[in-house]
N, C-alpha and C positions, 0 to 999 in steps of 0.2 A: 578588481582582484587580479593581482599581478601574477605571471606565469609561475614565480617562485614562491607565491603564497604557500603558507603552512596550513594545510586543509586536513582536519580530521573527519573521517567518514566513520560514523558509529554504526556497527551492524553491517560491515563490508562483505560478510559472508552470506548474507541474506539476499534474497532476489533482487530487492531495491537497492541496497548498499553495493552489491556487486555492478550493478548497472550504472550506478553513480560513478564509481571507480572507473569503469570503462569509458564513460563519457568524458570525464575530467581529464584522464590520460590522453584521450584523442583531441582534446581541446588544447593540450600542451601543458597541462598541470601535472607535474610529477613529484612535487613535495608533499605527498599524501602521507598521512599517519593513520595506521590501522591496528586493531587489536582484536584477536579473536576473544570469545566469551571465556575461554580457559586463561587467557593471558590477563584479562581484564573483566571482572564481574561488575557490570554497571549497576548492579543493585547494591553494591558495597560502596557507601559514601567516602570512606576513608581511602579506598583504593582508587576510586575517581578522582579525589582530590589530589593525591600523590601524582597520578598520571597527568592531570592538567599542570601542576606545578613543575613537573619535569619537561613536558613537551611544549607547553606554551602555544597551542594552536592559535592562528589568526582567524580561522573560519572553522565552522562546525555545521556538519550535515547529519541531523539526528534521524537516522533510519532504523536504529535499533529498536525492536519491539518483540514482545511475545505475541505472536498471530496465530490464527487458525480459522477454520470454516465454522458452520453452524454447530456441529457435533462438539468441537473442542471448546468453543466459546461458551456453550451452554452446560458443559460437563465441568470445566475447570474455572468457574465463574471468579472465585477468589484469586486464584493465581493470575488471571488476566487482569484483574484490577490492580492487585498489590504490586506485581512485578513491573507492570507498565508504568505505575505512579512512581516507584523507586528509580527506575531507568531515567525517566523524564526529569525528576526533580534533581537527581545528581548531575546529569549532563547540563541541564539549563542553568542550575545553581552555580556549578563550577565555572561554566562559561562566563557567568557575570563576575565572579570572583577573581577570574584570571584575564579580564578585559578582553575576551573574544570580540573581534571587529563585527562579526555578522554570523547569525545562526539561522539555519533553516530547519524548522520542525515539520515533520510529516505526520499528518493526522490520517483521517479515513472518512469516506463518505457516510459511514454508519454513525457519524455523530449527529446526523440531522434526525429530526422526528420522523417516526415511522410513517405518519400520514401527511408528510409535507407536500404541498403544492408542487407540481411538476412542470418544467424542470426545477431542480432545487438551487435557489439562490443562496449565496453565502450568508445573507441577512435572516434566513430562516432558522438558524441556530437557535435552540432553546425556546421555541415557540410551541412545543408540543412533546407528548411521551415518546420515548425511544422504542426501537424494537426490543422486545423482552429478551430474545435469545442471545444478543450480543451487547446487552446493556453494560455490563461491567467494563468491556473493552472500550466502548463508546464514551464512557464517563471519564475513563483515563485520558484518552485522546482529547476530550473537551478540556480537562484540567490542564493538559499540556499547552494547548493552543491559549488558554486563558493565562497561564503562566507567562508565556512569551509576551502576551499584551501587557500584563502587569509590570514586567521588567522594562518595557518599552516606556509605559507610562511613568513609573517611579523613578527610573534610572536613565532613561533616554537610550536604552539598548536597541541596536538594529536587529531584532529578532523578527523573523517573518515565518508564516505558517502556510502550508499547502495541503489541500485535501484531495487526494487521488480518489478516483473511482476504482472499481474492482480491477485488479492487475493481473497479468499473466506474462510469461516469457521465460527466458533462460534462468535456470536456478529454482524453478517453482518446486512446490511440495505435492508429491503424488501419493502420500499416505492417505488412504480412504477414510481413516478416522479423524484426521486433522487438516485434510486439504480443503481448498475452496472449490466451488462448483466446476469450473472449466477444466483444472487439472484432473479433478476426479472423473469427470466424463471421459477425458481423453485415455485415461488408464482403463476405465470400465469398457469402453468400446474396443480399445486395442486388444485387451485381454480376452474378450468375448469373441472377437474375430479369430484370434490365434487359437482359441480353445474350442471353437465351434459351438458356443452357446447359442440357443435359439433366441434369447431375448436379453435385454439389458433394462435394469430397473433404475428409474430416476426418481429422487424424492420429490413429493409434493405434486401439485396439479399441472405444472408446467406453464401455468398463466402468468407468474410474475415476470416482470421486465427487468433486464440487468444491462448494464453498460460496461464494456471491457475496454482496458487501455493496455497496450504492449509497454512492458517495463522500460523498454529503451526509449520510447516516447516521453515516459515520465521522467527519466533521467536528463533527457533534453530540456524538458520543460523546467526542471529544477535549475539547471544551469542558467537558463534564460532568467529566471526569477533572481538568482543570486546576482546577476550582472546588471539587471534592469529594474528591479522592484525593491522598494523600501518602505512599503506601507504597513499600517497597522492591521488592516483587514486581511483575513485569511483569503486564500485564492483556490478556487476549484480547479482541478486538472482532470480533463476527461476528453471524450471525442465528441460529445453533444449528441450521440446517437445510441439508441438501445435496441434490444430484441427480447422476445420471450424465451424462457428456459426451454420451452418446446422447439422454437426456432433454432435455439443454440445446439439442442441435442440432435436435431436433423442435419445441421451443419457439420457437426464433429462426426456424426455417423458417416456422412459423405466423405469427409476428409480421411477418416481412418479406413474406409473401404468396408465397413461392416454392413451385412446385408439382412441381419436379423430384425427382430421387432424391438420396440421401445415400450416398456410398461411403466405407467406412473403410479407410485405408491402414495395414494392420497391421505393415508394415515400419517404420513410424515409432514413436518412443518414446511411451509412455503417461504417463510421470512418476510421481509418487506415487500408489499405489492409492486412497488416500483422505486428505483434510485437512480433517476437520470440526472446528472448535474447541469446546471446552467453554467457553461464555460464562457460567457460573454466576457467576463472580467479578464479571463487570461487571453482571449483573442484580441481584446483591446490593447494588451500589452504586446502584441505582435507575435503571438505563438498559437499553432494549433497542431493536432495530432496529424501524423503522416503515414502511420502503418495501419493498412486496412485489416479487418478482423479476419477474413479467410486468409489473407496472406501471412498474417501473424501467426494464427493457429497452425497453418500448414507448416511454416518454418519450425515452430516448437516441436511439432509431432514428428517431423523428420529428423531433428537433432536428438530428441530424447528416445524415440521408440524405433525408428527406423534404422538409425545410424549404428545402434548397438548390436 
Protein backbone atom coordinates (compact mmCIF):
# COMPACT_ATOMS: atom_id res chain seq x y z
CA UNK A 1 0.00 0.00 0.00
CA UNK A 2 1.82 3.06 -1.27
CA UNK A 3 1.83 6.36 0.70
CA UNK A 4 -0.28 8.04 -2.01
CA UNK A 5 -2.79 5.17 -2.23
CA UNK A 6 -6.40 6.30 -2.44
CA UNK A 7 -8.02 4.92 0.72
CA UNK A 8 -11.74 5.15 1.54
CA UNK A 9 -12.53 4.97 5.25
CA UNK A 10 -16.25 4.28 5.56
CA UNK A 11 -17.60 5.53 8.88
CA UNK A 12 -14.81 8.01 9.62
CA UNK A 13 -16.88 9.91 12.19
CA UNK A 14 -17.44 6.86 14.33
CA UNK A 15 -15.07 5.80 17.06
CA UNK A 16 -13.39 3.13 14.94
CA UNK A 17 -13.32 5.09 11.70
CA UNK A 18 -11.82 8.15 13.36
CA UNK A 19 -9.11 5.99 14.94
CA UNK A 20 -8.34 4.47 11.53
CA UNK A 21 -7.96 7.94 10.00
CA UNK A 22 -5.62 9.00 12.83
CA UNK A 23 -3.49 5.89 12.43
CA UNK A 24 -3.29 6.10 8.64
CA UNK A 25 -2.31 9.76 8.74
CA UNK A 26 0.33 9.06 11.36
CA UNK A 27 1.75 6.36 9.06
CA UNK A 28 2.00 8.85 6.19
CA UNK A 29 -1.18 8.03 4.25
CA UNK A 30 -2.86 11.32 3.37
CA UNK A 31 -4.88 10.50 0.26
CA UNK A 32 -7.90 9.53 2.34
CA UNK A 33 -11.49 9.67 1.12
CA UNK A 34 -14.21 10.30 3.72
CA UNK A 35 -17.91 11.14 3.62
CA UNK A 36 -20.36 11.89 6.39
CA UNK A 37 -23.66 10.00 6.46
CA UNK A 38 -25.35 13.23 5.34
CA UNK A 39 -23.05 13.43 2.32
CA UNK A 40 -23.35 9.74 1.46
CA UNK A 41 -26.06 7.42 2.75
CA UNK A 42 -24.41 4.01 2.56
CA UNK A 43 -27.83 2.37 2.66
CA UNK A 44 -28.58 3.91 -0.76
CA UNK A 45 -27.25 1.63 -3.48
CA UNK A 46 -27.42 4.21 -6.27
CA UNK A 47 -25.63 6.84 -4.18
CA UNK A 48 -22.86 4.39 -3.22
CA UNK A 49 -22.45 3.32 -6.86
CA UNK A 50 -22.10 6.96 -7.96
CA UNK A 51 -19.57 7.62 -5.21
CA UNK A 52 -17.37 4.66 -6.17
CA UNK A 53 -17.55 5.52 -9.88
CA UNK A 54 -16.45 9.08 -9.15
CA UNK A 55 -13.77 8.47 -6.50
CA UNK A 56 -12.33 5.09 -7.55
CA UNK A 57 -10.73 4.16 -4.19
CA UNK A 58 -7.90 1.62 -4.29
CA UNK A 59 -8.42 0.45 -0.70
CA UNK A 60 -11.55 0.35 1.46
CA UNK A 61 -11.82 0.12 5.23
CA UNK A 62 -15.41 -0.70 6.12
CA UNK A 63 -15.95 0.66 9.63
CA UNK A 64 -19.42 2.10 8.99
CA UNK A 65 -22.21 0.36 10.90
CA UNK A 66 -25.26 0.90 13.04
CA UNK A 67 -24.00 0.05 16.53
CA UNK A 68 -25.14 0.11 20.15
CA UNK A 69 -25.30 -1.73 23.46
CA UNK A 70 -27.77 -4.29 24.84
CA UNK A 71 -30.68 -1.84 25.06
CA UNK A 72 -30.31 -0.51 21.51
CA UNK A 73 -29.61 -3.93 19.99
CA UNK A 74 -32.62 -5.51 21.65
CA UNK A 75 -34.98 -2.58 21.00
CA UNK A 76 -34.19 -1.76 17.38
CA UNK A 77 -33.71 -5.31 16.13
CA UNK A 78 -35.02 -4.72 12.60
CA UNK A 79 -32.97 -1.55 12.17
CA UNK A 80 -29.74 -3.23 13.28
CA UNK A 81 -30.20 -6.10 10.84
CA UNK A 82 -31.61 -4.19 7.86
CA UNK A 83 -29.37 -1.12 7.95
CA UNK A 84 -26.17 -3.08 8.45
CA UNK A 85 -26.99 -5.49 5.64
CA UNK A 86 -27.61 -2.56 3.30
CA UNK A 87 -24.37 -0.78 4.28
CA UNK A 88 -22.24 -3.90 3.88
CA UNK A 89 -23.82 -5.11 0.64
CA UNK A 90 -23.48 -1.72 -1.01
CA UNK A 91 -19.87 -1.02 0.00
CA UNK A 92 -18.55 -4.53 -0.60
CA UNK A 93 -20.52 -4.92 -3.83
CA UNK A 94 -19.34 -1.61 -5.28
CA UNK A 95 -15.78 -2.35 -4.20
CA UNK A 96 -15.96 -5.41 -6.44
CA UNK A 97 -17.58 -3.61 -9.35
CA UNK A 98 -14.95 -0.84 -9.23
CA UNK A 99 -11.88 -3.08 -8.77
CA UNK A 100 -10.85 -2.06 -5.27
CA UNK A 101 -7.46 -3.67 -4.63
CA UNK A 102 -8.08 -4.61 -1.01
CA UNK A 103 -10.95 -4.29 1.46
CA UNK A 104 -10.95 -4.72 5.22
CA UNK A 105 -14.32 -5.57 6.76
CA UNK A 106 -14.73 -4.99 10.49
CA UNK A 107 -17.03 -7.40 12.26
CA UNK A 108 -17.61 -7.97 15.96
CA UNK A 109 -16.96 -10.59 18.60
CA UNK A 110 -20.74 -10.98 19.01
CA UNK A 111 -20.77 -13.11 15.85
CA UNK A 112 -19.65 -16.11 17.89
CA UNK A 113 -22.02 -18.54 19.65
CA UNK A 114 -23.23 -17.46 23.09
CA UNK A 115 -21.79 -20.55 24.74
CA UNK A 116 -18.65 -20.87 22.63
CA UNK A 117 -15.63 -22.48 24.33
CA UNK A 118 -13.22 -19.94 25.81
CA UNK A 119 -11.07 -18.36 24.54
CA UNK A 120 -13.00 -18.06 21.27
CA UNK A 121 -11.16 -19.23 18.17
CA UNK A 122 -12.12 -17.93 14.73
CA UNK A 123 -13.24 -21.40 13.65
CA UNK A 124 -15.99 -21.47 16.32
CA UNK A 125 -18.16 -19.29 14.06
CA UNK A 126 -21.57 -20.85 13.29
CA UNK A 127 -21.10 -23.74 15.73
CA UNK A 128 -23.96 -22.77 18.07
CA UNK A 129 -26.82 -20.34 18.85
CA UNK A 130 -26.08 -16.62 19.17
CA UNK A 131 -26.77 -14.35 22.16
CA UNK A 132 -30.46 -13.44 21.62
CA UNK A 133 -30.19 -9.77 22.64
CA UNK A 134 -27.85 -8.87 19.78
CA UNK A 135 -28.66 -11.63 17.30
CA UNK A 136 -29.77 -9.29 14.46
CA UNK A 137 -26.52 -7.29 14.57
CA UNK A 138 -24.48 -10.50 14.77
CA UNK A 139 -26.28 -12.01 11.78
CA UNK A 140 -25.56 -8.89 9.74
CA UNK A 141 -21.87 -9.05 10.63
CA UNK A 142 -21.69 -12.76 9.83
CA UNK A 143 -23.26 -12.00 6.45
CA UNK A 144 -20.61 -9.33 5.79
CA UNK A 145 -17.79 -11.70 6.67
CA UNK A 146 -19.23 -14.41 4.45
CA UNK A 147 -19.77 -11.93 1.61
CA UNK A 148 -16.07 -11.05 1.71
CA UNK A 149 -15.23 -14.76 1.65
CA UNK A 150 -17.56 -15.32 -1.29
CA UNK A 151 -16.05 -12.50 -3.37
CA UNK A 152 -12.60 -13.92 -2.62
CA UNK A 153 -13.68 -17.44 -3.63
CA UNK A 154 -15.63 -16.51 -6.76
CA UNK A 155 -13.73 -13.47 -8.02
CA UNK A 156 -10.29 -13.67 -6.40
CA UNK A 157 -10.83 -10.43 -4.47
CA UNK A 158 -8.42 -9.48 -1.69
CA UNK A 159 -11.08 -8.92 0.95
CA UNK A 160 -10.16 -9.63 4.58
CA UNK A 161 -12.18 -9.56 7.79
CA UNK A 162 -11.23 -8.63 11.35
CA UNK A 163 -13.29 -9.36 14.46
CA UNK A 164 -12.59 -6.86 17.27
CA UNK A 165 -13.50 -7.47 20.88
CA UNK A 166 -15.36 -4.83 22.95
CA UNK A 167 -13.93 -1.41 22.11
CA UNK A 168 -13.55 1.87 23.97
CA UNK A 169 -11.66 5.10 23.43
CA UNK A 170 -11.92 8.61 21.94
CA UNK A 171 -15.24 9.28 20.23
CA UNK A 172 -17.18 6.68 22.20
CA UNK A 173 -20.95 6.93 22.76
CA UNK A 174 -22.00 7.93 26.31
CA UNK A 175 -25.78 7.92 25.80
CA UNK A 176 -27.09 5.60 28.52
CA UNK A 177 -29.82 4.25 26.22
CA UNK A 178 -27.53 3.23 23.36
CA UNK A 179 -23.99 2.96 24.75
CA UNK A 180 -21.89 -0.10 25.58
CA UNK A 181 -21.05 -1.11 29.12
CA UNK A 182 -17.73 0.70 29.66
CA UNK A 183 -18.74 4.21 28.47
CA UNK A 184 -22.06 3.81 30.30
CA UNK A 185 -20.18 3.02 33.51
CA UNK A 186 -17.87 6.01 33.09
CA UNK A 187 -20.82 8.35 32.74
CA UNK A 188 -22.78 6.77 35.59
CA UNK A 189 -19.90 6.89 38.07
CA UNK A 190 -18.83 10.39 37.05
CA UNK A 191 -22.34 11.83 37.38
CA UNK A 192 -22.90 10.00 40.68
CA UNK A 193 -19.71 11.53 42.07
CA UNK A 194 -20.55 15.00 40.78
CA UNK A 195 -24.15 14.88 42.06
CA UNK A 196 -23.42 13.09 45.34
CA UNK A 197 -25.53 9.99 44.66
CA UNK A 198 -25.04 7.29 47.31
CA UNK A 199 -25.10 4.39 44.85
CA UNK A 200 -24.66 3.44 41.21
CA UNK A 201 -26.80 0.75 39.58
CA UNK A 202 -25.15 -1.78 37.26
CA UNK A 203 -27.22 -4.09 35.08
CA UNK A 204 -27.07 -7.82 35.73
CA UNK A 205 -25.17 -9.86 38.30
CA UNK A 206 -21.69 -8.51 37.61
CA UNK A 207 -20.41 -12.04 36.92
CA UNK A 208 -20.02 -12.03 33.10
CA UNK A 209 -16.48 -11.63 31.80
CA UNK A 210 -15.60 -9.05 29.16
CA UNK A 211 -12.49 -8.16 27.20
CA UNK A 212 -11.79 -4.53 26.27
CA UNK A 213 -9.54 -3.11 23.56
CA UNK A 214 -8.59 0.54 23.11
CA UNK A 215 -9.70 1.72 19.69
CA UNK A 216 -6.23 3.06 18.89
CA UNK A 217 -4.87 -0.45 19.36
CA UNK A 218 -7.56 -1.71 16.97
CA UNK A 219 -6.58 0.88 14.36
CA UNK A 220 -2.95 -0.16 14.67
CA UNK A 221 -3.94 -3.81 14.22
CA UNK A 222 -6.02 -2.98 11.14
CA UNK A 223 -3.10 -1.22 9.47
CA UNK A 224 -0.93 -4.22 10.31
CA UNK A 225 -3.45 -6.52 8.60
CA UNK A 226 -3.69 -4.32 5.52
CA UNK A 227 0.07 -4.43 5.12
CA UNK A 228 0.81 -8.01 6.16
CA UNK A 229 -2.26 -10.23 5.74
CA UNK A 230 -4.23 -11.51 2.78
CA UNK A 231 -5.87 -14.68 4.02
CA UNK A 232 -9.42 -15.93 3.62
CA UNK A 233 -9.84 -16.62 7.35
CA UNK A 234 -11.08 -13.84 9.60
CA UNK A 235 -8.77 -12.61 12.36
CA UNK A 236 -9.70 -11.88 15.98
CA UNK A 237 -8.37 -8.62 17.43
CA UNK A 238 -8.23 -8.26 21.19
CA UNK A 239 -5.96 -8.24 24.21
CA UNK A 240 -6.29 -11.90 25.16
CA UNK A 241 -7.28 -10.85 28.71
CA UNK A 242 -10.66 -10.24 30.35
CA UNK A 243 -12.26 -9.33 33.68
CA UNK A 244 -15.70 -9.54 35.27
CA UNK A 245 -18.21 -6.71 35.03
CA UNK A 246 -17.91 -6.45 38.81
CA UNK A 247 -14.13 -5.99 38.52
CA UNK A 248 -14.64 -3.46 35.75
CA UNK A 249 -17.10 -1.50 37.90
CA UNK A 250 -14.60 -1.40 40.77
CA UNK A 251 -11.89 -0.22 38.37
CA UNK A 252 -14.08 2.54 36.94
CA UNK A 253 -15.17 3.58 40.44
CA UNK A 254 -11.51 3.91 41.42
CA UNK A 255 -10.55 5.87 38.28
CA UNK A 256 -13.47 8.29 38.60
CA UNK A 257 -12.95 8.79 42.33
CA UNK A 258 -16.49 7.75 43.26
CA UNK A 259 -16.84 6.60 46.88
CA UNK A 260 -20.46 5.39 46.98
CA UNK A 261 -21.90 1.89 46.69
CA UNK A 262 -22.41 -0.30 43.64
CA UNK A 263 -25.79 -2.02 43.33
CA UNK A 264 -26.40 -4.85 40.85
CA UNK A 265 -29.88 -5.05 39.29
CA UNK A 266 -30.19 -8.79 38.75
CA UNK A 267 -33.56 -8.34 37.01
CA UNK A 268 -31.66 -6.95 34.02
CA UNK A 269 -29.93 -9.20 31.45
CA UNK A 270 -26.30 -10.23 31.74
CA UNK A 271 -25.78 -10.99 28.08
CA UNK A 272 -23.18 -13.56 27.06
CA UNK A 273 -21.42 -15.14 30.10
CA UNK A 274 -17.97 -14.69 28.60
CA UNK A 275 -16.47 -13.38 25.35
CA UNK A 276 -12.69 -13.75 25.47
CA UNK A 277 -11.14 -13.91 22.03
CA UNK A 278 -8.31 -16.22 21.13
CA UNK A 279 -5.82 -13.79 19.60
CA UNK A 280 -3.09 -16.31 18.72
CA UNK A 281 -3.66 -15.83 14.98
CA UNK A 282 -3.07 -12.07 15.28
CA UNK A 283 -0.02 -12.57 17.47
CA UNK A 284 1.39 -15.03 14.95
CA UNK A 285 1.15 -12.20 12.41
CA UNK A 286 3.42 -10.11 14.65
CA UNK A 287 0.95 -7.84 16.44
CA UNK A 288 -0.39 -7.51 19.99
CA UNK A 289 -2.17 -4.82 21.98
CA UNK A 290 -0.03 -2.27 23.84
CA UNK A 291 -2.48 -0.05 25.79
CA UNK A 292 -3.27 -1.37 29.29
CA UNK A 293 -6.89 -1.23 30.50
CA UNK A 294 -6.32 1.10 33.48
CA UNK A 295 -4.10 3.34 31.36
CA UNK A 296 -6.66 3.45 28.54
CA UNK A 297 -9.71 4.09 30.73
CA UNK A 298 -7.90 6.79 32.71
CA UNK A 299 -6.91 8.55 29.49
CA UNK A 300 -10.46 8.43 28.13
CA UNK A 301 -11.97 9.61 31.42
CA UNK A 302 -9.59 12.56 31.65
CA UNK A 303 -10.24 13.57 28.05
CA UNK A 304 -14.04 13.27 28.13
CA UNK A 305 -15.09 14.14 31.65
CA UNK A 306 -12.22 15.92 33.41
CA UNK A 307 -11.04 18.20 30.59
CA UNK A 308 -14.50 19.73 29.99
